[in-house]
C-alpha positions in Angstrom: 0.0 0.0 0.0 1.5 3.4 -1.0 1.4 6.4 1.3 0.2 9.5 -0.4 0.1 13.0 1.0 -3.3 14.6 1.2 -4.2 17.0 -1.6 -1.6 15.6 -4.0 -1.9 13.6 -7.2 -1.5 9.9 -7.6 -1.5 7.6 -10.6 -2.5 4.0 -10.4 -1.5 1.3 -13.0 -3.1 -2.0 -13.8 -0.9 -4.4 -15.8 -2.5 -7.3 -17.6 -0.9 -10.0 -19.8 -2.8 -8.6 -22.8 -5.5 -6.0 -23.6 -8.9 -6.2 -21.9 -11.9 -6.8 -24.0 -12.6 -3.6 -26.0 -9.9 -2.0 -23.9 -12.7 -1.2 -21.4 -11.4 -0.9 -17.9 -13.4 1.1 -15.3 -12.2 2.1 -11.8 -14.3 3.0 -8.7 -12.5 4.8 -5.9 -13.9 4.1 -2.4 -12.9 5.6 1.0 -12.4 3.3 4.0 -15.5 4.9 5.7 -17.5 3.4 2.8 -18.1 6.6 0.8 -17.6 6.5 -3.0 -14.9 9.1 -3.7 -15.1 8.8 -7.5 -17.7 6.7 -9.4 -16.8 4.4 -12.2 -14.3 6.1 -14.5 -12.6 4.7 -17.6 -8.9 4.0 -17.2 -6.5 5.0 -20.0 -4.7 2.4 -22.1 -1.0 3.3 -22.0 0.3 0.3 -23.9 -0.7 -3.3 -24.5 -2.3 -4.6 -21.3 -1.3 -1.5 -19.3 -4.1 0.8 -18.0 -3.7 3.9 -15.8 -5.9 6.3 -13.9 -4.8 9.6 -12.5 -6.3 11.1 -9.3 -5.3 14.7 -9.4 -6.7 18.2 -9.0 -10.3 18.7 -10.3 -11.7 21.7 -12.2 -13.0 22.9 -8.9 -9.5 23.1 -7.5 -10.2 20.3 -5.0 -8.1 17.2 -5.2 -9.7 13.8 -5.6 -7.5 12.7 -2.7 -8.6 15.5 -0.4 -9.3 13.2 2.6 -7.1 11.2 4.8 -7.6 7.5 5.2 -7.3 4.3 3.2 -8.7 4.3 -0.3 -9.5 1.3 -2.5 -9.5 1.5 -6.3 -11.4 -1.4 -7.9 -10.4 -2.0 -11.5 -13.1 -3.9 -13.4 -12.6 -5.4 -16.9 -13.4 -8.4 -19.0 -11.1 -10.9 -20.7 -12.7 -13.4 -23.2 -16.1 -12.4 -21.9 -15.3 -13.1 -18.2 -15.5 -10.2 -15.8 -12.7 -9.6 -13.3 -12.0 -7.1 -10.5 -8.6 -6.2 -9.1 -8.2 -3.8 -6.2 -5.3 -1.5 -5.3 -5.0 0.5 -2.0 -3.5 3.8 -1.1 -3.2 5.4 2.3 -3.7 9.2 2.2 -2.2 11.0 5.2 -1.7 14.5 6.6 1.9 15.4 7.5 2.0 17.1 10.9 4.9 19.2 9.7 6.4 19.6 6.3 10.0 19.9 5.2 9.8 23.7 4.6 8.5 24.3 8.1 11.0 22.0 9.7 14.1 23.2 7.8 13.3 26.8 8.6 14.0 25.9 12.2 16.8 23.5 11.6 19.0 24.6 8.7 21.8 22.5 10.1 19.9 19.3 9.3 19.5 20.1 5.6 21.2 16.8 4.7 18.2 14.9 5.9 15.8 16.3 3.3 15.6 13.1 1.3 14.6 11.1 4.4 12.3 13.7 6.0 9.1 11.9 5.2 10.4 8.7 6.9 11.2 10.6 10.1 7.9 12.5 10.0 6.0 9.3 9.7 7.7 7.8 12.8 7.1 11.0 14.8 3.4 11.0 13.7 3.0 7.5 14.9 4.4 8.3 18.3 2.1 11.4 18.6 -1.0 9.5 17.6 -0.3 6.7 20.0 0.6 9.1 22.9 -2.5 11.2 22.3 -4.9 8.4 21.6 -6.1 10.1 18.5 -4.9 11.2 15.1 -5.0 14.7 13.6 -6.2 13.8 10.1 -9.1 15.3 8.1 -12.0 13.5 6.5 -14.3 16.0 4.7 -17.7 15.1 3.3 -17.8 11.6 4.8 -20.3 9.4 6.6 -20.2 6.9 9.4 -22.9 4.5 10.5 -23.1 3.7 14.2 -25.3 1.4 16.2 -27.4 3.0 19.0 -27.2 1.5 22.5 -30.0 3.3 24.4 -27.5 5.9 25.7 -28.2 9.6 25.7 -25.0 10.2 23.7 -23.6 8.5 20.6 -19.8 7.9 20.7 -18.0 8.3 17.3 -14.8 6.5 16.5 -13.5 9.7 14.8 -14.1 13.2 15.9 -16.6 15.2 13.9 -15.9 18.8 13.0 -19.1 19.7 11.0 -22.3 17.9 11.6 -24.6 18.0 8.6 -27.1 15.1 8.7 -28.2 12.2 10.8 -30.4 9.4 9.4 -31.9 6.6 11.5 -31.9 3.2 9.8 -30.6 4.5 6.5 -31.5 2.4 3.6 -34.3 0.6 5.4 -38.1 0.9 4.9 -38.3 2.9 8.2 -35.4 5.2 7.3 -35.9 8.8 8.5 -33.8 11.9 8.6 -33.7 13.2 12.2 -31.2 16.0 11.8 -30.4 18.2 8.8 -28.4 21.4 9.2 -30.2 22.9 6.2 -33.7 22.4 7.7 -34.4 24.4 10.9 -37.3 22.1 11.7 -34.8 19.2 11.9 -32.2 20.8 14.2 -32.4 18.0 16.7 -28.9 16.8 17.4 -25.7 18.6 18.5 -22.1 17.8 19.2 -20.9 17.5 22.8 -18.1 20.1 22.7 -14.9 19.9 24.7 -12.0 22.4 25.0 -8.9 22.4 22.8 -10.5 20.7 19.8 -11.6 23.4 17.4 -15.3 22.5 17.8 -14.6 18.8 17.0 -16.3 16.3 19.2 -16.4 12.5 19.7 -20.0 12.5 21.1 -23.4 13.5 19.7 -26.6 14.0 21.8 -30.2 15.1 21.3 -30.7 18.7 22.2 -32.2 19.0 25.6 -35.4 20.8 24.4 -36.1 18.2 21.6 -38.6 15.4 22.3 -40.2 15.0 18.9 -38.4 15.0 15.5 -41.6 15.2 13.4 -45.3 14.1 13.6 -44.6 10.5 12.7 -41.9 9.5 15.2 -41.3 10.2 18.9 -37.5 9.9 19.3 -37.0 10.7 23.0 -33.5 11.5 24.1 -31.6 8.3 23.5 -30.0 6.7 20.5 -32.1 3.6 20.3 -30.7 0.1 20.6 -31.1 -2.1 17.5 -31.2 1.0 15.3 -28.3 2.4 13.3 -27.5 6.1 12.7 -25.8 7.4 9.6 -23.8 10.5 10.5 -22.8 12.8 7.7 -20.3 15.7 7.9 -16.7 16.6 8.1 -14.6 14.5 10.4 -11.3 15.0 12.1 -9.1 18.1 12.2 -9.2 20.6 9.3 -5.9 22.0 10.5 -3.1 20.4 12.4 -2.9 22.2 15.8 0.2 24.3 16.4 1.1 22.2 19.5 1.1 19.0 17.4 3.4 20.7 14.8 5.8 21.8 17.5 5.9 18.3 19.1 6.5 16.7 15.7 9.4 19.2 15.1 11.0 18.2 18.4 10.6 14.4 17.9 11.9 14.6 14.3 14.9 16.5 15.5 15.6 13.8 18.1 15.3 11.0 15.6 17.6 12.7 13.1 20.2 13.2 15.9 19.7 9.8 17.4 18.8 11.6 20.7 16.0 9.0 21.2 18.2 5.9 20.8 18.3 5.1 24.5 15.2 7.0 25.6 12.9 5.1 23.2 13.8 2.0 25.1 13.2 3.5 28.5 16.9 3.9 29.4 17.5 7.0 31.5 21.0 6.1 32.9 24.0 4.2 31.4 27.1 3.4 33.4 29.7 2.7 30.8 32.3 1.5 33.3 30.5 -1.8 33.9 27.8 -1.3 31.3 24.7 -0.9 33.5 21.4 0.3 32.1 18.7 1.8 34.3 15.2 1.7 32.9 12.2 3.9 33.7 9.2 2.1 35.0 6.8 4.5 33.3 8.6 5.1 30.0 5.4 4.1 28.0 3.8 7.2 29.4 6.2 9.5 27.5 7.2 10.3 23.9 10.8 10.3 25.1 10.9 14.1 25.0 9.5 16.0 28.0 8.9 19.2 26.0 6.9 17.2 23.4 4.9 15.6 26.2 4.0 19.0 27.6 2.9 20.3 24.2 0.7 17.2 23.7 -1.0 17.1 27.1 -4.0 19.2 26.0 -4.7 16.8 23.2 -4.1 13.5 25.0 -7.2 11.3 25.3 -5.4 8.3 26.7 -2.0 6.8 26.7 -1.0 3.3 25.4 2.2 1.4 24.6 4.0 2.2 21.4 7.2 1.2 19.6 9.1 3.8 17.7 
């Protein structure tokens, strides 16, 4: 699986032993949330048996790959009248700091330019694990969550802009219970918390709402055995400054091998008889105390990680 930076172009190639029937190869691009990013589109024949499709910038100026997350491209074609589908995957990610930002602070490390993406990926992994969340962005996506008779609905990814909520989407009893374009369906809100740019991991019914419309009394709980399709913009539209600064510190450590001992929990080395002293709580740190402080406001929980 290739890593691709968000809002950049990517070309995928399908190679067959010979041409597909009528040179007809179509590709559907789907996001890991289940949303179709680009409907069936014809691939271009480059040479015998070789077909490509380019996902770049659209006329609107928006890139096809404008959302973080894994994407699956399904190539469908026929050979001798039999249909086949082959899938390719790309992982679109948001860098927490780019080379221009980093090199402006560390001109002495200019020799690391070619390997910067490698170090940034390692630092991003440490930050995500330490904070218990990532700082990616998923615009115009949907998630379907089962209700559990609780007053709040927990989302696996923070939501930044809530647009629509549909109960039992696709079923005969499907009903829109929240729509930000319809003032009569303003029934659900985000449970906001500080330091998250209006993003929230929880939704709830507004306290003054008992009835969504004349046909259904919803109450104030997300009902068990019902599913809720949540539509909106998920994640973080901008990487917070603290996250950028923490990434800067961790990348600098990695480039200078400053984390070589600390990442294994070593805080003291006696080279005379080669004794190593290990921290009992080293899993609770990124290995850089300054980075830890910067990340505290964004930490949801702490779990073990390996650099």
